[in-house]
C-alpha positions in Angstrom: 2.6 13.2 14.3 1.6 16.2 16.3 -2.1 15.5 15.8 -2.9 12.2 17.5 -6.6 12.4 16.6 -5.6 12.4 12.9 -3.2 9.6 13.4 -5.8 7.6 15.3 -8.4 8.2 12.5 -6.0 7.1 9.8 -5.0 4.0 11.8 -8.7 3.2 12.4 -9.3 3.2 8.7 -6.2 1.0 8.1 -7.5 -1.5 10.7 -10.3 -2.4 8.3 -7.9 -4.2 5.9 -5.0 -5.2 8.2 -6.9 -8.1 9.8 -8.5 -9.2 6.5 -7.7 -12.1 4.2 -5.4 -9.8 2.2 -1.8 -10.9 2.6 0.5 -8.5 4.5 3.2 -8.8 1.8 0.7 -7.9 -0.9 -0.4 -4.9 1.1 3.2 -3.7 1.4 3.5 -4.0 -2.4 0.4 -1.9 -2.8 1.7 0.7 -0.4 5.1 0.8 -2.2 3.5 1.2 -5.7 1.2 4.0 -4.6 4.0 5.8 -2.8 6.2 5.5 -6.0 3.4 7.1 -8.1 2.9 9.9 -5.5 6.6 10.4 -4.9 6.5 9.9 -1.1 10.0 9.1 0.1 8.9 8.7 3.7 6.3 6.0 2.8 8.7 4.3 0.4 11.3 4.1 3.1 8.8 2.7 5.6 7.1 0.2 3.3 10.2 -1.2 1.6 11.6 -1.9 5.1 8.4 -3.4 6.3 8.1 -5.5 3.1 11.4 -7.0 3.9 10.1 -8.1 7.3 7.2 -9.8 5.4 9.8 -11.8 3.4 10.0 -9.7 0.2 13.2 -10.0 -1.8 15.4 -7.2 -3.0 14.7 -8.1 -6.6 10.9 -7.9 -6.1 11.2 -4.6 -4.3 13.4 -3.1 -7.0 11.0 -4.1 -9.8 7.7 -2.9 -8.3 7.7 0.2 -10.5 8.0 -1.9 -13.6 5.9 -4.9 -12.5 4.4 -5.3 -16.0 7.8 -6.0 -17.4 8.6 -9.0 -15.3 7.2 -12.4 -14.5 8.1 -12.5 -10.8 4.7 -11.4 -9.5 1.7 -13.6 -9.1 -1.6 -12.9 -11.0 -3.1 -11.8 -7.7 -0.2 -9.4 -7.1 -0.4 -8.0 -10.7 -4.2 -7.5 -10.2 -3.5 -5.6 -6.9 -0.8 -3.5 -8.5 -3.0 -2.6 -11.5 -5.9 -1.8 -9.1 -3.5 0.4 -7.0 -2.4 2.4 -10.1 -5.9 2.9 -11.4 -7.3 4.0 -8.0 -4.3 6.2 -7.3 -4.3 7.9 -10.7 -8.1 7.9 -11.6 -7.0 9.5 -14.9 -10.3 8.9 -16.6 -12.4 9.5 -13.5 -13.0 5.8 -13.2 -11.2 2.5 -13.0 -10.9 0.9 -16.5 -13.1 -2.1 -17.0 -10.2 -4.3 -17.9 -8.5 -3.5 -14.5 -11.8 -4.0 -12.7 -12.3 -7.4 -14.4 -8.7 -8.4 -13.6 -9.2 -7.5 -9.9 -12.5 -9.3 -9.7 -10.9 -12.4 -11.0 -8.4 -12.4 -8.1 -10.3 -10.9 -5.2 -13.6 -11.5 -3.5 -16.0 -8.6 -3.2 -14.9 -8.2 0.4 -11.3 -8.3 -0.4 -11.6 -5.8 -3.2 -13.3 -3.3 -0.9 -10.6 -3.7 1.7 -7.9 -3.5 -1.0 -9.5 -0.2 -2.2 -9.4 1.1 1.4 -5.7 0.2 1.6 -5.1 2.3 -1.6 -7.1 5.1 -0.2 -5.2 5.1 3.1 -1.7 5.0 1.6 -2.7 7.8 -0.7 -3.8 9.8 2.3 -0.6 9.1 4.1 1.4 10.0 1.0 -0.4 13.4 0.8 0.0 14.2 4.5 3.7 13.2 4.5 4.4 15.1 1.2 2.4 18.2 2.3 4.4 18.5 5.6 7.7 17.4 4.0 8.4 14.4 6.3 11.9 13.3 5.4 12.7 9.8 4.4 15.4 7.5 5.9 14.7 7.4 9.6 12.0 4.8 9.8 12.9 1.7 11.8 11.5 -1.5 10.2 8.5 -2.9 12.0 8.1 0.1 14.4 4.6 1.0 13.1 3.4 -2.5 13.7 4.9 -2.4 17.2 3.2 0.9 17.9 -0.2 -0.7 16.9 0.2 -3.7 19.1 -1.9 -3.8 22.2 -0.1 -3.1 25.4 0.3 -6.1 27.6 
């Protein structure tokens, strides 16, 4: 990104959930689902590759967009995916009560705030990448994590 201050700000916001109790694989599913909804090819490329590094299977990655139609996701993952869709779309200007109740049953207050920030951040990245037409396909798995690692 040509604007390191923007990159740094977005990464700072992402740091609020990356070292939380939210599972890295769950966060990748959230990022994939939001990116599917928004049509961000660059982010889909990145997060499907990084999800594989977190141990995700091809089948689970292929079925994220139709997660309601399968039994391969845990109740916690289903709650996170429903929350992601509701926060990404905000069709009724609020998260439906049923989705909120589902999320509250699976996540602590702290986790739900951090999960919401994860959805906000991926939506921000989607919009930036789509707006500036960042092409998909060139991301190397794990390179964002390596870039964030402290220099030794």
